[in-house]
C-alpha positions in Angstrom: -4.6 -14.6 41.1 -3.6 -11.1 42.0 -0.3 -11.9 41.7 -0.9 -13.1 37.9 -3.0 -10.2 37.3 0.1 -7.9 38.4 2.5 -9.9 36.2 0.3 -9.3 33.1 -0.3 -5.6 33.9 3.6 -5.1 34.2 3.8 -6.8 30.6 1.3 -4.6 29.5 3.1 -1.3 30.4 6.3 -2.8 29.1 4.9 -2.9 25.8 2.3 0.2 25.6 4.9 2.3 24.1 5.8 -0.2 21.5 1.6 -1.1 20.6 1.0 3.0 20.6 4.0 3.4 18.2 2.2 0.8 15.6 -1.1 2.1 16.0 0.3 5.5 15.0 2.2 4.3 12.4 -0.9 2.4 11.1 -3.4 5.2 11.1 -1.1 8.4 10.3 -0.9 7.3 6.6 -4.8 6.6 6.5 -6.1 9.8 8.1 -3.4 12.0 6.1 -1.0 12.9 8.8 1.8 11.2 6.6 2.3 10.6 3.2 1.7 6.8 2.2 3.7 6.7 -0.5 6.7 7.5 1.4 5.1 6.0 5.1 3.3 3.2 4.2 0.7 1.7 7.1 2.2 -1.1 9.0 -0.6 -3.4 8.1 1.2 -2.9 4.5 4.4 -3.6 5.8 3.4 -6.7 7.4 1.7 -8.0 4.1 4.6 -7.4 2.2 7.0 -9.1 4.9 4.9 -12.2 4.6 4.8 -12.3 1.0 8.6 -12.4 0.6 9.1 -14.4 3.6 6.7 -17.2 2.5 8.3 -17.1 -0.8 11.8 -17.8 0.6 13.4 -14.4 -0.7 13.6 -12.9 2.7 15.3 -15.9 4.1 17.8 -16.0 1.8 18.8 -12.3 2.5 18.9 -12.9 6.2 21.3 -15.8 5.7 23.6 -14.0 3.6 23.5 -10.6 6.0 24.0 -12.9 8.8 26.6 -15.0 7.2 28.6 -11.5 6.6 27.9 -10.1 9.6 28.9 -13.0 12.1 32.2 -13.7 10.2 33.4 -10.2 10.3 32.4 -10.1 14.2 33.8 -13.4 14.6 37.1 -12.4 13.0 37.5 -9.2 15.0 36.6 -11.0 18.6 39.3 -13.7 17.5 42.2 -11.1 16.9 40.9 -8.5 19.3 40.8 -10.4 22.6 44.3 -12.0 22.5 45.9 -8.5 21.0 43.8 -6.6 24.0 45.5 -9.1 26.7 48.9 -8.5 25.3 48.6 -5.2 25.2 46.9 -4.5 28.5 48.4 -7.3 30.5 52.1 -8.1 29.1 53.3 -4.6 27.4 51.3 -1.5 29.2 54.0 0.6 28.4 53.7 -0.2 24.6 50.1 0.5 24.9 50.5 4.0 26.0 52.5 4.4 23.1 50.4 2.9 20.6 47.2 4.4 22.1 47.1 7.3 19.9 47.6 5.6 16.7 45.0 2.9 17.8 42.6 5.8 18.6 42.9 7.1 15.3 42.5 3.8 13.4 39.3 3.4 15.6 38.1 7.0 14.2 38.7 6.0 10.7 35.1 5.4 9.0 35.1 1.7 7.5 33.3 2.6 4.5 35.7 5.3 3.7 38.3 2.4 3.6 35.9 0.6 0.9 37.8 1.7 -2.3 41.3 0.2 -0.6 39.4 -3.0 0.5 38.1 -3.4 -3.2 41.7 -2.7 -4.6 43.1 -5.2 -2.7 40.3 -7.9 -2.1 38.1 -6.9 -5.3 34.5 -6.1 -4.9 33.3 -9.7 -3.8 32.6 -11.3 -0.1 36.0 -10.2 1.5 35.5 -6.6 0.9 32.4 -6.8 2.7 33.5 -8.8 5.7 36.7 -6.7 5.8 34.2 -3.5 6.3 32.6 -5.1 9.0 35.7 -6.5 10.5 37.4 -3.0 10.4 34.3 -1.5 12.1 34.0 -3.9 14.9 37.7 -4.8 16.2 38.5 -1.5 17.7 35.5 -1.6 20.1 36.3 -5.0 21.1 40.2 -4.2 21.4 39.6 -0.9 23.1 37.3 -2.5 26.0 39.4 -5.7 26.2 42.6 -3.4 26.9 40.8 -1.5 29.7 39.3 -4.4 31.1 42.5 -6.2 31.8 44.3 -3.0 33.1 41.2 -2.1 35.5 42.1 -5.9 37.1 43.1 -5.0 40.6 46.9 -5.7 41.0 46.1 -7.0 44.7 44.1 -9.7 43.4 47.2 -10.8 41.2 49.6 -10.4 44.3 47.0 -12.6 46.2 47.3 -15.2 43.6 51.1 -15.4 43.5 51.2 -15.6 47.1 49.6 -18.8 47.4 51.6 -20.2 44.5 49.5 -19.9 41.7 51.1 -19.8 38.4 50.7 -17.4 35.2 48.3 -19.8 33.5 46.1 -20.2 36.7 46.2 -16.3 37.1 45.3 -15.5 33.9 42.2 -18.0 33.9 41.0 -17.5 37.5 42.0 -13.9 38.0 42.7 -11.6 34.8 40.4 -13.3 32.3 36.8 -12.9 34.8 38.0 -9.3 36.1 37.9 -8.3 32.2 35.1 -10.2 30.9 32.4 -7.9 31.6 34.5 -5.1 29.8 35.1 -7.7 26.8 31.5 -8.4 26.6 30.5 -4.5 26.4 33.1 -4.5 23.7 31.4 -7.2 21.6 28.0 -5.8 22.2 29.2 -2.5 20.9 30.7 -4.5 17.9 27.6 -6.3 17.1 25.6 -3.0 16.9 28.2 -1.4 14.7 28.6 -4.4 12.4 24.7 -4.1 11.5 25.2 -0.4 10.9 28.2 -1.0 8.4 26.2 -4.0 6.8 23.8 -2.1 5.4 26.7 0.0 3.6 28.7 -2.7 2.6 25.7 -4.5 0.7 24.9 -1.5 -1.0 27.7 -1.7 -3.3 28.3 -4.8 -5.7 26.2 -6.9 -3.7 23.0 -9.1 -5.4 21.8 -10.5 -2.0 21.4 -9.4 1.6 19.1 -6.7 3.6 21.5 -3.9 2.9 21.2 -5.0 -0.9 17.3 -5.3 -0.5 17.2 -1.5 0.9 19.2 -0.2 -1.7 17.2 -1.9 -4.2 13.8 -1.4 -2.9 14.8 2.6 -2.8 15.7 2.5 -6.4 12.6 0.6 -7.3 10.4 2.8 -5.2 9.1 -0.5 -3.3 8.7 1.4 0.0 7.1 -1.3 2.0 9.6 -3.5 1.0 12.5 -1.0 2.1 10.4 -1.1 5.6 10.6 -4.7 5.7 14.3 -5.1 5.3 14.7 -2.0 8.0 12.9 -3.7 10.6 14.3 -7.1 9.9 17.7 -5.7 10.5 16.6 -4.0 13.9 15.2 -7.3 14.8 18.3 -9.3 13.9 20.8 -6.9 15.8 18.2 -7.0 18.8 18.3 -10.7 18.7 22.1 -10.9 18.3 22.2 -8.5 21.4 19.9 -10.5 23.4 22.1 -13.5 22.8 25.4 -11.9 23.8 23.7 -10.8 27.1 22.3 -14.4 27.9 25.7 -15.8 26.9 27.5 -13.3 29.3 24.9 -13.9 32.2 25.3 -17.8 31.8 29.0 -17.5 31.8 29.8 -15.0 34.3 27.7 -16.5 37.0 29.8 -15.0 39.7 28.5 -11.4 38.6 25.0 -12.5 39.0 25.4 -13.3 42.3 26.4 -9.6 44.0 23.4 -8.2 41.8 20.9 -10.5 43.1 22.1 -10.0 46.8 21.9 -6.3 46.4 18.5 -6.5 45.0 17.5 -8.8 48.0 
């Protein structure tokens, strides 16, 4: 009984900050600490979320945004990870020469390239996915290169000394060693993807959470704007949680030392 009570107490402490935030959000517009025209009570936001959610409108926007985000992120991962292994493992000297150029490309804001994407691909889906792709490929590429280069050469030499072929070395030594860095890049990329999604859907879109934010702002539908913003935040948290879960289940060898250290 005492353990169960302690468990529930810990859970309450974990969520007390969030509960306090929503209480303040609800009360501030009602007692005059915030202008309800710009910051509506959270109950009004929830009511609006239920309204557009039950009508199916919110679901359409979520599916549209997720399709664009996941497609851009998937294409970035498919291209960045093999390229990172090639540059980091096979051509490390070439990587030294290309690093300044790659860093320069990584610093270019994807939204500033939107006119170029429109010029090449039109104002449709390809341009929007291209923005997400451009913004997510660089963190995945850089962390993959770093992960490959951080693999201890002694492990590779040891594998070769026992007769391991290059394919075995890659799957048993290099890939597991670089995997934590790769997942870090994917998490960074997923966060960036949702940020750029908002900007991408504000131009030339007719559906999506970014479009919903833009449309709500133009029509002064502030509760609906908050609904879209909160939904994007929840989707980002959900995707990040799933990536963490997938990493924890895939990299079981990484979990064992952590548990041993805690023990």
